[in-house]
C-alpha positions as protocol buffer text, in pm:
chain_id: "A"
residue {
  index: 1
  type: MET
  ca { x: 204 y: -956 z: 1817 }
}
residue {
  index: 2
  type: THR
  ca { x: 401 y: -648 z: 1914 }
}
residue {
  index: 3
  type: ASP
  ca { x: 345 y: -312 z: 1774 }
}
residue {
  index: 4
  type: ASP
  ca { x: 659 y: -215 z: 1817 }
}
residue {
  index: 5
  type: LEU
  ca { x: 858 y: -231 z: 1441 }
}
residue {
  index: 6
  type: SER
  ca { x: 1180 y: -50 z: 1562 }
}
residue {
  index: 7
  type: ALA
  ca { x: 1411 y: -374 z: 1644 }
}
residue {
  index: 8
  type: THR
  ca { x: 1217 y: -608 z: 1415 }
}
residue {
  index: 9
  type: SER
  ca { x: 1163 y: -579 z: 1032 }
}
residue {
  index: 10
  type: LEU
  ca { x: 821 y: -542 z: 880 }
}
residue {
  index: 11
  type: ALA
  ca { x: 893 y: -873 z: 689 }
}
residue {
  index: 12
  type: GLU
  ca { x: 931 y: -1047 z: 1046 }
}
residue {
  index: 13
  type: HIS
  ca { x: 633 y: -893 z: 1186 }
}
residue {
  index: 14
  type: ILE
  ca { x: 412 y: -1026 z: 890 }
}
residue {
  index: 15
  type: ALA
  ca { x: 613 y: -1354 z: 883 }
}
residue {
  index: 16
  type: GLU
  ca { x: 487 y: -1380 z: 1275 }
}
residue {
  index: 17
  type: PHE
  ca { x: 127 y: -1284 z: 1220 }
}
residue {
  index: 18
  type: THR
  ca { x: 96 y: -1516 z: 924 }
}
residue {
  index: 19
  type: SER
  ca { x: 227 y: -1804 z: 1117 }
}
residue {
  index: 20
  type: ALA
  ca { x: -36 y: -1747 z: 1340 }
}
residue {
  index: 21
  type: MET
  ca { x: -290 y: -1699 z: 1123 }
}
residue {
  index: 22
  type: THR
  ca { x: -211 y: -1993 z: 962 }
}
residue {
  index: 23
  type: LYS
  ca { x: -230 y: -2209 z: 1287 }
}
residue {
  index: 24
  type: GLN
  ca { x: -583 y: -2095 z: 1310 }
}
residue {
  index: 25
  type: ALA
  ca { x: -722 y: -2095 z: 964 }
}
residue {
  index: 26
  type: PRO
  ca { x: -883 y: -2432 z: 800 }
}
residue {
  index: 27
  type: PRO
  ca { x: -609 y: -2613 z: 627 }
}
residue {
  index: 28
  type: GLU
  ca { x: -796 y: -2597 z: 323 }
}
residue {
  index: 29
  type: VAL
  ca { x: -871 y: -2218 z: 297 }
}
residue {
  index: 30
  type: VAL
  ca { x: -462 y: -2198 z: 379 }
}
residue {
  index: 31
  type: ALA
  ca { x: -413 y: -2396 z: 81 }
}
residue {
  index: 32
  type: LYS
  ca { x: -677 y: -2239 z: -165 }
}
residue {
  index: 33
  type: LEU
  ca { x: -525 y: -1899 z: -82 }
}
residue {
  index: 34
  type: GLY
  ca { x: -180 y: -2033 z: -162 }
}
residue {
  index: 35
  type: ILE
  ca { x: -291 y: -2163 z: -484 }
}
residue {
  index: 36
  type: GLU
  ca { x: -471 y: -1816 z: -557 }
}
residue {
  index: 37
  type: LEU
  ca { x: -138 y: -1634 z: -466 }
}
residue {
  index: 38
  type: GLU
  ca { x: 56 y: -1853 z: -704 }
}
residue {
  index: 39
  type: LYS
  ca { x: -174 y: -1801 z: -1002 }
}
residue {
  index: 40
  type: LEU
  ca { x: -127 y: -1407 z: -942 }
}
residue {
  index: 41
  type: ALA
  ca { x: 249 y: -1462 z: -903 }
}
residue {
  index: 42
  type: SER
  ca { x: 292 y: -1637 z: -1237 }
}
residue {
  index: 43
  type: SER
  ca { x: 50 y: -1472 z: -1454 }
}
residue {
  index: 44
  type: GLY
  ca { x: 300 y: -1186 z: -1441 }
}
residue {
  index: 45
  type: ILE
  ca { x: 68 y: -901 z: -1352 }
}
residue {
  index: 46
  type: ALA
  ca { x: 349 y: -738 z: -1133 }
}
residue {
  index: 47
  type: LYS
  ca { x: 515 y: -655 z: -1475 }
}
residue {
  index: 48
  type: GLN
  ca { x: 258 y: -399 z: -1583 }
}
residue {
  index: 49
  type: ALA
  ca { x: 306 y: -184 z: -1280 }
}
residue {
  index: 50
  type: LEU
  ca { x: 524 y: 130 z: -1263 }
}
residue {
  index: 51
  type: ALA
  ca { x: 887 y: 47 z: -1243 }
}
residue {
  index: 52
  type: THR
  ca { x: 1223 y: 227 z: -1104 }
}
residue {
  index: 53
  type: ASN
  ca { x: 1356 y: 479 z: -1375 }
}
residue {
  index: 54
  type: GLY
  ca { x: 986 y: 524 z: -1476 }
}
residue {
  index: 55
  type: LYS
  ca { x: 790 y: 849 z: -1469 }
}
residue {
  index: 56
  type: ALA
  ca { x: 497 y: 901 z: -1180 }
}
residue {
  index: 57
  type: PRO
  ca { x: 166 y: 980 z: -1328 }
}
residue {
  index: 58
  type: ASP
  ca { x: 13 y: 1328 z: -1163 }
}
residue {
  index: 59
  type: PHE
  ca { x: -314 y: 1309 z: -969 }
}
residue {
  index: 60
  type: SER
  ca { x: -519 y: 1480 z: -726 }
}
residue {
  index: 61
  type: LEU
  ca { x: -769 y: 1249 z: -500 }
}
residue {
  index: 62
  type: PRO
  ca { x: -956 y: 1360 z: -186 }
}
residue {
  index: 63
  type: ASP
  ca { x: -808 y: 1318 z: 164 }
}
residue {
  index: 64
  type: THR
  ca { x: -1054 y: 1173 z: 433 }
}
residue {
  index: 65
  type: GLN
  ca { x: -1210 y: 1568 z: 484 }
}
residue {
  index: 66
  type: GLY
  ca { x: -1273 y: 1574 z: 99 }
}
residue {
  index: 67
  type: ARG
  ca { x: -1004 y: 1824 z: 30 }
}
residue {
  index: 68
  type: PRO
  ca { x: -796 y: 1744 z: -294 }
}
residue {
  index: 69
  type: THR
  ca { x: -444 y: 1670 z: -258 }
}
residue {
  index: 70
  type: ALA
  ca { x: -221 y: 1658 z: -598 }
}
residue {
  index: 71
  type: LEU
  ca { x: 95 y: 1500 z: -636 }
}
residue {
  index: 72
  type: SER
  ca { x: 254 y: 1767 z: -808 }
}
residue {
  index: 73
  type: SER
  ca { x: 173 y: 1996 z: -540 }
}
residue {
  index: 74
  type: LEU
  ca { x: 364 y: 1762 z: -291 }
}
residue {
  index: 75
  type: LEU
  ca { x: 646 y: 1711 z: -538 }
}
residue {
  index: 76
  type: ALA
  ca { x: 692 y: 2108 z: -535 }
}
residue {
  index: 77
  type: ARG
  ca { x: 795 y: 2059 z: -187 }
}
residue {
  index: 78
  type: GLY
  ca { x: 987 y: 1758 z: -186 }
}
residue {
  index: 79
  type: PRO
  ca { x: 1021 y: 1354 z: -253 }
}
residue {
  index: 80
  type: VAL
  ca { x: 710 y: 1149 z: -202 }
}
residue {
  index: 81
  type: VAL
  ca { x: 665 y: 814 z: -66 }
}
residue {
  index: 82
  type: LEU
  ca { x: 357 y: 687 z: -232 }
}
residue {
  index: 83
  type: THR
  ca { x: 202 y: 359 z: -105 }
}
residue {
  index: 84
  type: PHE
  ca { x: -102 y: 202 z: -238 }
}
residue {
  index: 85
  type: TYR
  ca { x: -272 y: -42 z: 21 }
}
residue {
  index: 86
  type: ARG
  ca { x: -597 y: -273 z: -10 }
}
residue {
  index: 87
  type: GLY
  ca { x: -781 y: -130 z: 287 }
}
residue {
  index: 88
  type: GLY
  ca { x: -818 y: -115 z: 646 }
}
residue {
  index: 89
  type: TRP
  ca { x: -968 y: -450 z: 674 }
}
residue {
  index: 90
  type: CYS
  ca { x: -634 y: -598 z: 541 }
}
residue {
  index: 91
  type: PRO
  ca { x: -388 y: -713 z: 860 }
}
residue {
  index: 92
  type: PHE
  ca { x: -83 y: -647 z: 642 }
}
residue {
  index: 93
  type: CYS
  ca { x: -176 y: -325 z: 496 }
}
residue {
  index: 94
  type: ASP
  ca { x: -222 y: -248 z: 892 }
}
residue {
  index: 95
  type: LEU
  ca { x: 123 y: -357 z: 975 }
}
residue {
  index: 96
  type: GLN
  ca { x: 250 y: -185 z: 672 }
}
residue {
  index: 97
  type: LEU
  ca { x: 91 y: 179 z: 751 }
}
residue {
  index: 98
  type: ARG
  ca { x: 174 y: 166 z: 1132 }
}
residue {
  index: 99
  type: ALA
  ca { x: 533 y: 53 z: 1026 }
}
residue {
  index: 100
  type: TYR
  ca { x: 557 y: 354 z: 789 }
}
residue {
  index: 101
  type: GLN
  ca { x: 363 y: 553 z: 1075 }
}
residue {
  index: 102
  type: ARG
  ca { x: 692 y: 525 z: 1271 }
}
residue {
  index: 103
  type: ILE
  ca { x: 930 y: 623 z: 1031 }
}
residue {
  index: 104
  type: LEU
  ca { x: 741 y: 948 z: 918 }
}
residue {
  index: 105
  type: PRO
  ca { x: 982 y: 1163 z: 1163 }
}
residue {
  index: 106
  type: GLU
  ca { x: 1258 y: 1044 z: 974 }
}
residue {
  index: 107
  type: ILE
  ca { x: 1075 y: 1078 z: 623 }
}
residue {
  index: 108
  type: HIS
  ca { x: 1033 y: 1456 z: 720 }
}
residue {
  index: 109
  type: GLY
  ca { x: 1357 y: 1488 z: 836 }
}
residue {
  index: 110
  type: LEU
  ca { x: 1473 y: 1435 z: 492 }
}
residue {
  index: 111
  type: GLY
  ca { x: 1262 y: 1646 z: 351 }
}
residue {
  index: 112
  type: ALA
  ca { x: 1018 y: 1390 z: 205 }
}
residue {
  index: 113
  type: GLU
  ca { x: 637 y: 1336 z: 250 }
}
residue {
  index: 114
  type: LEU
  ca { x: 443 y: 1017 z: 278 }
}
residue {
  index: 115
  type: VAL
  ca { x: 116 y: 920 z: 120 }
}
residue {
  index: 116
  type: ALA
  ca { x: -135 y: 629 z: 137 }
}
residue {
  index: 117
  type: ILE
  ca { x: -397 y: 536 z: -91 }
}
residue {
  index: 118
  type: SER
  ca { x: -674 y: 292 z: -89 }
}
residue {
  index: 119
  type: PRO
  ca { x: -984 y: 214 z: -300 }
}
residue {
  index: 120
  type: GLN
  ca { x: -1213 y: 227 z: 0 }
}
residue {
  index: 121
  type: THR
  ca { x: -1471 y: 496 z: 67 }
}
residue {
  index: 122
  type: ALA
  ca { x: -1393 y: 808 z: 237 }
}
residue {
  index: 123
  type: ASP
  ca { x: -1554 y: 681 z: 546 }
}
residue {
  index: 124
  type: TYR
  ca { x: -1361 y: 360 z: 592 }
}
residue {
  index: 125
  type: ALA
  ca { x: -1053 y: 540 z: 467 }
}
residue {
  index: 126
  type: LEU
  ca { x: -1108 y: 801 z: 780 }
}
residue {
  index: 127
  type: SER
  ca { x: -1173 y: 519 z: 1017 }
}
residue {
  index: 128
  type: ASP
  ca { x: -802 y: 398 z: 914 }
}
residue {
  index: 129
  type: VAL
  ca { x: -678 y: 711 z: 1002 }
}
residue {
  index: 130
  type: GLU
  ca { x: -847 y: 723 z: 1357 }
}
residue {
  index: 131
  type: LYS
  ca { x: -768 y: 376 z: 1437 }
}
residue {
  index: 132
  type: LYS
  ca { x: -416 y: 370 z: 1350 }
}
residue {
  index: 133
  type: GLN
  ca { x: -364 y: 719 z: 1418 }
}
residue {
  index: 134
  type: LEU
  ca { x: -229 y: 819 z: 1108 }
}
residue {
  index: 135
  type: THR
  ca { x: -94 y: 1158 z: 1030 }
}
residue {
  index: 136
  type: PRO
  ca { x: 2 y: 1150 z: 640 }
}
residue {
  index: 137
  type: PRO
  ca { x: -231 y: 1208 z: 386 }
}
residue {
  index: 138
  type: VAL
  ca { x: -489 y: 920 z: 329 }
}
residue {
  index: 139
  type: LEU
  ca { x: -636 y: 921 z: 9 }
}
residue {
  index: 140
  type: HIS
  ca { x: -969 y: 783 z: -155 }
}
residue {
  index: 141
  type: ASP
  ca { x: -914 y: 672 z: -504 }
}
residue {
  index: 142
  type: SER
  ca { x: -1270 y: 570 z: -602 }
}
residue {
  index: 143
  type: GLY
  ca { x: -1272 y: 327 z: -871 }
}
residue {
  index: 144
  type: ASN
  ca { x: -894 y: 263 z: -837 }
}
residue {
  index: 145
  type: ARG
  ca { x: -857 y: 529 z: -1116 }
}
residue {
  index: 146
  type: VAL
  ca { x: -518 y: 626 z: -1005 }
}
residue {
  index: 147
  type: ALA
  ca { x: -399 y: 290 z: -883 }
}
residue {
  index: 148
  type: ARG
  ca { x: -494 y: 171 z: -1247 }
}
residue {
  index: 149
  type: SER
  ca { x: -262 y: 470 z: -1414 }
}
residue {
  index: 150
  type: TYR
  ca { x: 16 y: 295 z: -1208 }
}
residue {
  index: 151
  type: GLY
  ca { x: -41 y: -53 z: -1318 }
}
residue {
  index: 152
  type: LEU
  ca { x: -132 y: -171 z: -997 }
}
residue {
  index: 153
  type: VAL
  ca { x: -508 y: -292 z: -1029 }
}
residue {
  index: 154
  type: PHE
  ca { x: -630 y: -648 z: -1126 }
}
residue {
  index: 155
  type: THR
  ca { x: -1012 y: -809 z: -1066 }
}
residue {
  index: 156
  type: LEU
  ca { x: -1034 y: -1096 z: -810 }
}
residue {
  index: 157
  type: SER
  ca { x: -1106 y: -1445 z: -910 }
}
residue {
  index: 158
  type: ASP
  ca { x: -1393 y: -1616 z: -810 }
}
residue {
  index: 159
  type: ALA
  ca { x: -1194 y: -1840 z: -552 }
}
residue {
  index: 160
  type: LEU
  ca { x: -1037 y: -1516 z: -414 }
}
residue {
  index: 161
  type: LYS
  ca { x: -1398 y: -1346 z: -408 }
}
residue {
  index: 162
  type: GLU
  ca { x: -1505 y: -1637 z: -192 }
}
residue {
  index: 163
  type: LEU
  ca { x: -1230 y: -1625 z: 16 }
}
residue {
  index: 164
  type: GLN
  ca { x: -1240 y: -1268 z: 102 }
}
residue {
  index: 165
  type: THR
  ca { x: -1597 y: -1299 z: 168 }
}
residue {
  index: 166
  type: GLY
  ca { x: -1528 y: -1575 z: 412 }
}
residue {
  index: 167
  type: PHE
  ca { x: -1295 y: -1394 z: 596 }
}
residue {
  index: 168
  type: GLY
  ca { x: -1561 y: -1126 z: 642 }
}
residue {
  index: 169
  type: ASN
  ca { x: -1441 y: -880 z: 374 }
}
residue {
  index: 170
  type: PRO
  ca { x: -1705 y: -788 z: 137 }
}
residue {
  index: 171
  type: LEU
  ca { x: -1527 y: -565 z: -105 }
}
residue {
  index: 172
  type: PRO
  ca { x: -1815 y: -393 z: -261 }
}
residue {
  index: 173
  type: LYS
  ca { x: -1935 y: -288 z: 96 }
}
residue {
  index: 174
  type: PHE
  ca { x: -1591 y: -115 z: 137 }
}
residue {
  index: 175
  type: ASN
  ca { x: -1515 y: 34 z: -201 }
}
residue {
  index: 176
  type: GLY
  ca { x: -1868 y: 111 z: -293 }
}
residue {
  index: 177
  type: ASP
  ca { x: -1854 y: -47 z: -613 }
}
residue {
  index: 178
  type: GLN
  ca { x: -1928 y: -386 z: -765 }
}
residue {
  index: 179
  type: SER
  ca { x: -1580 y: -440 z: -937 }
}
residue {
  index: 180
  type: TRP
  ca { x: -1403 y: -670 z: -704 }
}
residue {
  index: 181
  type: GLU
  ca { x: -1087 y: -492 z: -828 }
}
residue {
  index: 182
  type: LEU
  ca { x: -797 y: -425 z: -596 }
}
residue {
  index: 183
  type: PRO
  ca { x: -449 y: -272 z: -632 }
}
residue {
  index: 184
  type: MET
  ca { x: -144 y: -468 z: -563 }
}
residue {
  index: 185
  type: PRO
  ca { x: 43 y: -319 z: -270 }
}
residue {
  index: 186
  type: GLY
  ca { x: 272 y: -80 z: -453 }
}
residue {
  index: 187
  type: THR
  ca { x: 513 y: 141 z: -268 }
}
residue {
  index: 188
  type: PHE
  ca { x: 708 y: 411 z: -472 }
}
residue {
  index: 189
  type: VAL
  ca { x: 947 y: 673 z: -379 }
}
residue {
  index: 190
  type: LEU
  ca { x: 948 y: 956 z: -608 }
}
residue {
  index: 191
  type: ASP
  ca { x: 1215 y: 1245 z: -667 }
}
residue {
  index: 192
  type: ARG
  ca { x: 1097 y: 1600 z: -670 }
}
residue {
  index: 193
  type: ASP
  ca { x: 1087 y: 1576 z: -1073 }
}
residue {
  index: 194
  type: GLY
  ca { x: 817 y: 1255 z: -1040 }
}
residue {
  index: 195
  type: SER
  ca { x: 1115 y: 1012 z: -1112 }
}
residue {
  index: 196
  type: VAL
  ca { x: 1050 y: 657 z: -993 }
}
residue {
  index: 197
  type: LYS
  ca { x: 1376 y: 599 z: -766 }
}
residue {
  index: 198
  type: PHE
  ca { x: 1240 y: 284 z: -593 }
}
residue {
  index: 199
  type: ALA
  ca { x: 948 y: 67 z: -658 }
}
residue {
  index: 200
  type: HIS
  ca { x: 789 y: -231 z: -487 }
}
residue {
  index: 201
  type: VAL
  ca { x: 501 y: -407 z: -622 }
}
residue {
  index: 202
  type: ASP
  ca { x: 405 y: -770 z: -511 }
}
residue {
  index: 203
  type: PRO
  ca { x: 87 y: -961 z: -617 }
}
residue {
  index: 204
  type: ASN
  ca { x: 141 y: -1111 z: -299 }
}
residue {
  index: 205
  type: TYR
  ca { x: -26 y: -890 z: -43 }
}
residue {
  index: 206
  type: MET
  ca { x: 169 y: -1079 z: 244 }
}
residue {
  index: 207
  type: VAL
  ca { x: 501 y: -900 z: 79 }
}
residue {
  index: 208
  type: ARG
  ca { x: 557 y: -529 z: 167 }
}
residue {
  index: 209
  type: ALA
  ca { x: 842 y: -269 z: 128 }
}
residue {
  index: 210
  type: GLU
  ca { x: 1052 y: -225 z: 421 }
}
residue {
  index: 211
  type: PRO
  ca { x: 1079 y: 91 z: 604 }
}
residue {
  index: 212
  type: ALA
  ca { x: 1467 y: 25 z: 597 }
}
residue {
  index: 213
  type: ALA
  ca { x: 1459 y: 38 z: 223 }
}
residue {
  index: 214
  type: ILE
  ca { x: 1249 y: 335 z: 185 }
}
residue {
  index: 215
  type: LEU
  ca { x: 1451 y: 543 z: 412 }
}
residue {
  index: 216
  type: ASP
  ca { x: 1809 y: 416 z: 223 }
}
residue {
  index: 217
  type: VAL
  ca { x: 1652 y: 564 z: -101 }
}
residue {
  index: 218
  type: LEU
  ca { x: 1551 y: 910 z: 70 }
}
residue {
  index: 219
  type: ARG
  ca { x: 1892 y: 938 z: 230 }
}
residue {
  index: 220
  type: GLN
  ca { x: 2038 y: 914 z: -116 }
}
residue {
  index: 221
  type: LEU
  ca { x: 1823 y: 1167 z: -279 }
}
residue {
  index: 222
  type: HIS
  ca { x: 1874 y: 1391 z: 60 }
}
residue {
  index: 223
  type: ALA
  ca { x: 2258 y: 1352 z: 6 }
}
residue {
  index: 224
  type: GLU
  ca { x: 2218 y: 1426 z: -364 }
}
residue {
  index: 225
  type: GLY
  ca { x: 2013 y: 1733 z: -285 }
}
residue {
  index: 226
  type: GLY
  ca { x: 1701 y: 1592 z: -420 }
}
residue {
  index: 227
  type: ALA
  ca { x: 1525 y: 1687 z: -91 }
}
């Protein structure tokens, strides 16, 4: 799998990774995971999430150095691309964050900022920054407090707990609590007044917002004078 996301869509890179993963994983594990993802999708859980034309709740969260970062302060300078991810242990999050890092110059060129949020502890968030060479703010959302206000949080089923443990992803260790809660991957483009101009939320964690779609919205805001 190449790290060059410039010529290929994020969805194509995810499909490439998923295909390789499926070939290596036991068929019963793949089938079980598919069933659990289908249950999440059919539950309608995504309907509770913040949607386009909504108003983004303000928040203040610490970055990897413990410094508070407030959404309102970021919006005072321009639009914000806000992405909630599950954690550095998630390969799909890894692909997504690397893809967004690649378009960061364009995001900044349009007067906007990118912010990534996960429930993992500050130490694990710092590891993400160092390993992925991330330069946007990466924030620690203890207990999924902010993700909950955006309607993204769900508790893993017993089957998903078993699968994640088998994958070597003990969430209580990464998140520092026993809740077994995660945010659905959600990406939002916010105008300077906090209004949601783009929302992508999917209970299937293999589906992520395309960089091109994010840039399209930011270009429109820039043309309208929103940046």
